C-alpha positions as CSV (number, residue, x, y, z in Angstrom):
1,M,226.9,-11.6,147.5
2,V,226.9,-15.2,146.3
3,F,230.6,-15.4,146.7
4,F,230.4,-14.4,150.3
5,I,227.6,-16.8,151.1
6,I,229.6,-19.7,149.6
7,K,232.7,-18.6,151.5
8,R,230.7,-18.5,154.8
9,I,229.4,-22.0,154.1
10,F,232.9,-23.4,153.7
11,Q,234.0,-21.6,156.8
12,I,231.2,-23.2,158.8
13,L,231.9,-26.6,157.3
14,L,235.6,-26.2,158.2
15,L,234.7,-25.4,161.8
16,V,232.2,-28.3,162.0
17,G,234.8,-30.6,160.5
18,I,237.5,-29.6,163.0
19,V,235.2,-30.1,166.0
20,A,233.9,-33.4,164.7
21,W,237.4,-34.7,164.0
22,A,238.7,-33.6,167.5
23,F,235.6,-35.2,169.2
24,S,236.0,-38.4,167.2
25,Y,239.7,-38.7,168.2
26,F,238.7,-39.1,171.8
27,Q,235.6,-41.2,171.2
28,K,237.0,-43.8,168.7
29,D,239.1,-45.6,171.3
30,K,236.3,-45.8,173.9
31,L,236.0,-49.3,175.2
32,P,232.6,-51.0,175.8
33,L,231.3,-51.5,179.3
34,P,231.6,-55.0,181.0
35,E,227.9,-55.6,180.5
36,Q,228.3,-55.0,176.7
37,I,230.8,-57.8,176.4
38,D,229.9,-61.1,174.8
39,E,230.3,-63.9,177.3
40,R,232.6,-65.9,175.0
41,L,235.3,-63.4,175.9
42,Y,235.4,-64.7,179.5
43,Q,237.1,-67.9,178.4
44,E,240.8,-68.5,178.2
45,P,242.6,-68.9,174.8
46,Q,242.7,-72.5,173.6
47,Q,246.1,-73.8,172.8
48,T,246.4,-77.5,171.7
49,E,248.9,-79.8,170.0
50,T,248.9,-79.4,166.3
51,E,249.3,-82.0,163.5
52,V,250.0,-79.4,160.9
53,K,253.5,-79.6,159.3
54,P,255.6,-76.7,158.1
55,F,254.3,-75.2,154.9
56,P,255.3,-72.5,152.3
57,K,253.3,-69.3,151.7
58,K,254.1,-66.6,149.2
59,V,253.0,-63.0,149.9
60,G,253.9,-60.5,147.2
61,D,257.4,-61.5,146.0
62,V,258.5,-63.1,149.2
63,D,258.4,-66.9,149.9
64,Y,257.9,-67.7,153.6
65,T,258.0,-70.9,155.5
66,I,255.4,-71.3,158.2
67,K,256.2,-73.6,161.1
68,P,253.0,-74.2,163.3
69,L,253.8,-74.8,167.0
70,F,250.3,-75.2,168.4
71,D,246.7,-74.8,167.2
72,Y,245.3,-71.6,168.8
73,E,242.0,-69.9,169.3
74,L,241.2,-66.7,171.1
75,H,238.2,-64.5,172.0
76,G,239.2,-61.1,173.1
77,L,238.5,-57.3,173.3
78,V,240.8,-55.2,171.2
79,V,242.3,-52.5,173.5
80,S,244.9,-51.2,171.0
81,F,246.4,-52.1,167.6
82,H,249.2,-51.4,165.3
83,N,249.1,-51.5,161.5
84,T,252.4,-52.7,160.2
85,E,251.9,-50.7,157.0
86,S,252.1,-47.4,159.0
87,W,254.4,-44.9,157.4
88,W,256.7,-44.8,160.5
89,D,257.1,-48.6,160.8
90,Y,260.1,-49.2,158.6
91,Y,261.1,-52.5,160.4
92,H,258.7,-54.7,158.5
93,K,259.6,-53.1,155.1
94,E,263.3,-53.4,155.9
95,W,263.0,-57.0,156.8
96,G,260.7,-58.0,154.0
97,D,258.0,-59.0,156.5
98,F,254.7,-58.5,154.6
99,L,253.0,-61.5,156.2
100,N,252.5,-59.8,159.6
101,V,249.7,-57.4,158.6
102,K,248.5,-56.2,162.0
103,D,249.1,-56.5,165.7
104,L,246.2,-56.7,168.1
105,C,246.5,-56.1,171.8
106,V,243.6,-57.9,173.5
107,V,242.2,-58.6,177.0
108,W,239.8,-61.3,178.1
109,G,238.6,-63.3,181.2
110,E,239.1,-61.7,184.6
111,N,240.3,-58.4,183.1
112,I,236.9,-58.0,181.5
113,K,234.8,-59.5,184.4
114,S,236.3,-57.1,186.9
115,G,236.0,-54.1,184.6
116,V,239.7,-53.2,185.4
117,Y,240.4,-52.4,181.8
118,Q,238.1,-49.4,182.1
119,E,240.7,-47.9,184.5
120,M,243.6,-48.4,182.1
121,K,245.2,-46.9,179.1
122,F,246.7,-49.0,176.3
123,E,249.0,-48.2,173.4
124,S,250.6,-50.3,170.7
125,G,254.1,-49.9,169.2
126,S,255.8,-51.8,166.4
127,W,256.4,-54.8,168.5
128,T,254.7,-54.3,171.9
129,C,251.5,-53.3,173.8
130,Y,251.9,-50.9,176.6
131,A,249.4,-50.9,179.5
132,E,249.2,-48.5,182.4
133,F,246.6,-47.3,184.9
134,K,245.0,-43.9,184.6
135,S,246.2,-41.4,187.2
136,G,244.4,-41.6,190.5
137,T,243.7,-45.3,190.3
138,N,244.0,-47.0,193.7
139,K,246.0,-50.1,194.6
140,V,242.8,-52.2,195.0
141,T,242.1,-51.7,191.3
142,W,245.7,-52.5,190.4
143,D,245.4,-55.8,192.1
144,K,242.5,-56.8,189.8
145,F,244.6,-56.7,186.7
146,Q,245.8,-60.1,185.5
147,N,248.8,-59.9,183.1
148,S,248.0,-63.4,182.0
149,N,244.7,-62.1,180.6
150,L,246.3,-59.7,178.1
151,S,248.3,-60.5,175.0
152,N,249.9,-58.8,172.0
153,N,249.2,-60.8,168.9
154,H,251.3,-60.5,165.7
155,L,248.7,-61.6,163.1
156,L,249.9,-63.3,159.9
157,A,247.5,-63.3,157.0
158,G,248.4,-65.6,154.1
159,E,245.0,-65.1,152.3
160,K,243.5,-61.9,151.0
161,D,240.0,-62.4,152.6
162,I,241.6,-63.0,156.0
163,N,243.8,-59.9,155.5
164,R,240.7,-57.8,154.8
165,K,238.9,-59.0,157.9
166,I,241.9,-58.4,160.1
167,M,242.4,-54.9,158.8
168,K,238.9,-53.9,159.7
169,A,239.5,-54.6,163.4
170,Q,239.7,-51.5,165.6
171,T,240.0,-50.6,169.3
172,G,236.8,-51.5,171.1
173,D,236.0,-54.5,168.8
174,Q,235.3,-57.9,170.2
175,V,237.0,-60.4,168.1
176,H,237.5,-64.2,167.6
177,F,240.3,-65.7,165.6
178,K,241.9,-69.1,165.3
179,G,244.9,-70.5,163.5
180,Y,248.4,-71.6,164.7
181,L,251.0,-70.2,167.0
182,A,253.8,-70.2,164.6
183,E,257.4,-69.4,163.7
184,Y,258.0,-68.0,160.2
185,S,261.0,-67.2,158.1
186,H,262.1,-66.3,154.5
187,G,265.2,-66.9,152.5
188,S,266.9,-63.6,153.3
189,G,267.8,-64.7,156.8
190,F,264.6,-63.3,158.5
191,E,263.0,-65.4,161.2
192,R,260.5,-64.7,164.0
193,G,259.1,-67.0,166.7
194,S,256.2,-66.9,169.1
195,S,255.4,-67.1,172.8
196,T,253.6,-70.3,173.8
197,S,252.6,-69.1,177.2
198,R,250.2,-66.4,178.5
199,T,252.2,-65.8,181.7
200,D,255.5,-64.6,180.2
201,K,256.5,-60.9,180.0
202,G,258.9,-58.7,178.1
203,N,260.8,-59.5,174.9
204,G,259.5,-62.6,173.2
205,A,256.2,-62.6,175.1
206,C,254.0,-61.8,172.1
207,E,252.0,-64.4,170.3
208,T,252.6,-64.8,166.6
209,V,249.5,-66.3,165.0
210,Y,249.0,-67.5,161.5
211,V,245.3,-66.8,161.1
212,T,243.0,-69.2,159.4
213,D,239.7,-67.7,160.6
214,F,238.8,-64.2,161.8
215,E,235.6,-62.5,162.8
216,I,234.5,-59.3,164.6
217,I,231.9,-60.5,167.0
218,K,230.7,-57.0,168.0
219,S,232.1,-53.7,166.7
220,G,233.1,-50.9,169.1
221,E,232.7,-47.2,168.3
222,E,232.6,-47.9,164.6
223,I,230.8,-44.6,163.7
224,W,233.5,-42.5,165.4
225,W,236.2,-44.4,163.5
226,Y,234.5,-43.5,160.2
227,V,234.3,-39.9,161.3
228,Y,237.9,-39.8,162.4
229,R,239.1,-41.5,159.2
230,Y,237.1,-39.5,156.6
231,V,236.2,-36.1,158.1
232,R,239.8,-35.0,157.6
233,Y,239.2,-35.0,153.9
234,L,236.4,-32.5,154.4
235,V,238.7,-30.3,156.5
236,L,241.4,-30.5,153.9
237,A,239.0,-29.7,151.0
238,C,237.6,-26.7,152.9
239,L,241.1,-25.4,153.6
240,I,242.1,-25.7,150.0
241,L,238.9,-24.0,148.7
242,L,239.1,-21.2,151.2
243,F,242.7,-20.6,150.3
244,V,241.8,-20.4,146.6
245,M,238.8,-18.1,147.3
246,M,241.1,-15.8,149.3
247,F,242.8,-14.9,145.9
248,R,239.5,-14.6,144.1
249,D,237.8,-12.4,146.8
250,P,236.2,-9.4,145.0
251,M,237.2,-7.1,147.9
252,R,240.8,-8.2,147.7
253,N,240.8,-7.6,143.9
254,G,239.4,-4.1,144.2
255,G,235.8,-5.0,143.6
256,S,232.9,-2.8,145.0
257,K,230.9,-3.7,148.0
């Protein structure tokens, strides 16, 4: 009797885990309403002349040269992101690029004030951020979107504490970071640059930012990110235990009722 009670508990936990994981998958990327946005995100990014000279930075076993182009500061809403350590991103590993730890696609200004971002879908790839309107969106709403109020940011982290802060950022978070728009390279022939304009498009339009300060002003659907990230282990554990119990089932092994 105890065996069957324990088995039923694991079956219920498995079902609850699957439902919770599926629900969290759709909730984790939910963006905050315009009235929930910190007013600092209404402002344009600040790009000013820099006095910082090129400097070396070693990450792991790779020696990089950082060439600051402008001082840079941005307040924005994260609408999608890409972790460069993702298993399917072989580019960064192949090129020895361990300085670019994460890409954040963000919106600010009029794209937030008008609420147009609520009618859109965003997705990040290895190098780009894709933005499109949801089906059924009318042209009046399309006209509200300002391409100059969206950017894809390749974030470079030369310090461990900055790296940790950046890696915590998720879709729906309101963030503030500053540093330098920069070019960077290493001795194996690798070199990447940066856009220095918010109005350009296509290849080369992303901002490459060497980050000196990073903060999450306000978190988004943080609880659903935790559920999505960790409940999978509950599901996996229940599946393994139920699989093992299947072979120890008294009824399967000829036991009596």
